[in-house]
N, C-alpha and C positions, 0 to 999 in steps of 0.2 A: 480472358484474363488468367494469368498463371496464379495458382494458389499453392500454399505449402500444406503440410500435414494438418494444420489447424483448420484449413478450409478458408482462411481469411486473407491469404496472400502474404507477401513479405511485409514486415513492419515498416511503417513510415519513419521519417526522421523524428517526428514527434514521439512516436512509440518507442523508438530506440532511446531517446532522451529520457522518457519516463522510466524505462527499465533501468537505465544507468543510475538515475537518482535512487530508485528503490534498492539497487545493489549496494549503495553507499550506507544505507541505514544500519547502524550497529545492532548487535544482539541486545535484546531487552529494551530497545527504543522503537518508536513508531513515528509515522507521519500520517496526516490525513490526505485525502485526495486533493483538497484545496491547498494544503501546504506544498504539495508537489507542483501543482499548477502555478503557484506563486513563485517558487524557485525558478521554474522554466519561463515565467512571464507570458505564458500562453496556455490555451487548452481548456482551462476551467476544470472543476472537480469532475464533471460528467465525462469530459474528454479523457481524463486520467483513468476514471473508472472503466471506460470502454477499452482502453489499452490493457488494463489489468485483466479484464474479463477475457480478452482475446489472447494475450501473450504473456500474462503474468505467472504462469505455472513454473517457469524456470528461474524465478527470482523469489526472494523471501516475501511472498504476497501477504502473509499474515501481519506484516509490519505496516501495512497501508490500511487505514481505517476511515470510517465515516466521521463526520465532524464531532459527534458526541462521544467518540471513543468506542463505539459499538463494534463488536467482532464482525468480520466479513460474513455477510448474509449467506446462509446455506452451508457455511464451512465452520460454524461456531465450535464444534467439538475438536476438530483438527487444529484450529487456531489456538484454542485453549491449551492443548497439549504443547504447542510451540511456546506459548507465553510462559507456561510453567517451567519448561526446560530452560528457557532463556532468562527467567527471573523478571519478566516484564511486570511492572506494578499494575495491579487490578483493583477495581472498586466495584461496589454494587451490593444490592440486597434484594429482598423479596419483591420490592415495589418496582425497581427499574432494571433488574437483571444484571448480569455481569458485563463489565466493560473495562477497557484499559484506562488507567488514570493518566489522562493527557497532561495534567499539570506537572506530573513527575516524568512521564515517559516520552513526551513529545521531543523529537530530535530537531534542533534548529540549525545545525551546521552543514546542511547539504550544500553542495556546490553545483552550480549550473554546468552541465556538460559543455565541453568546448569542441568545436568542429575540427 
């Protein structure tokens, strides 16, 4: 099997579609893994998460969140810097930590990639 610099091989058609949707998300807005799977009509949140873990470094990865609006795990500080720079609405306090305000920041106008 031929692999690329990531060690995972070239992205599949599904991975390309996920990355194309992520590229559409405007500054200050976010989508959840499940939102992206819903736009694509396949893959599910875990499938989208797998694509982002393997190939997401070249797209605005910080705009893709878990369903509760939680920052990407392990990248919280870097993501927070992006959110502040882009003016992404945040909520949170001492009890639940910081997260993106999905009620305000969730982007709903993504388009399914066309072949």
